C-alpha positions in Angstrom: 103.5 114.5 108.6 102.5 118.2 107.5 100.1 117.9 104.8 99.9 114.8 101.9 98.4 115.1 98.2 98.0 114.1 95.5 100.6 114.1 92.4 98.3 115.7 89.7 100.7 114.7 86.5 101.3 110.8 88.2 97.8 109.5 89.8 99.4 106.3 92.0 101.8 108.9 93.4 102.0 110.9 96.1 104.2 114.1 98.2 104.0 114.3 101.9 105.6 116.4 103.9 106.6 115.6 106.8 108.5 118.2 109.9 110.7 117.4 112.8 112.0 119.3 115.4 114.8 118.7 118.1 114.4 120.2 121.3 118.1 120.6 123.7 117.7 119.9 128.1 116.4 123.2 127.9 113.7 122.3 125.9 114.6 125.4 123.3 114.8 124.1 119.0 118.0 122.7 118.4 116.8 121.3 115.0 113.8 122.1 112.9 113.3 120.5 109.6 110.8 120.0 107.1 111.2 117.1 103.9 108.8 116.5 101.1 109.2 112.3 100.3 107.8 111.3 96.6 105.6 108.1 97.4 103.2 105.6 96.0 99.5 105.6 96.9 97.5 102.6 97.9 95.4 101.9 95.8 91.5 103.2 96.6 89.4 101.3 99.5 92.2 99.2 100.9 93.1 99.4 104.7 96.1 99.3 106.2 97.2 95.9 107.9 99.3 95.4 111.2 102.7 93.2 110.3 
């Protein structure tokens, strides 16, 4: 996860920016990608639970 922020216009949602790097057998970067996803946020004071 590169960054996260709550939406100003839609309080129950936010944007999370994710990044991936794939390296080849010589440890050189072969693929580098960043994407942003729209997610629903957890209510305040709610801790994640183990599955």
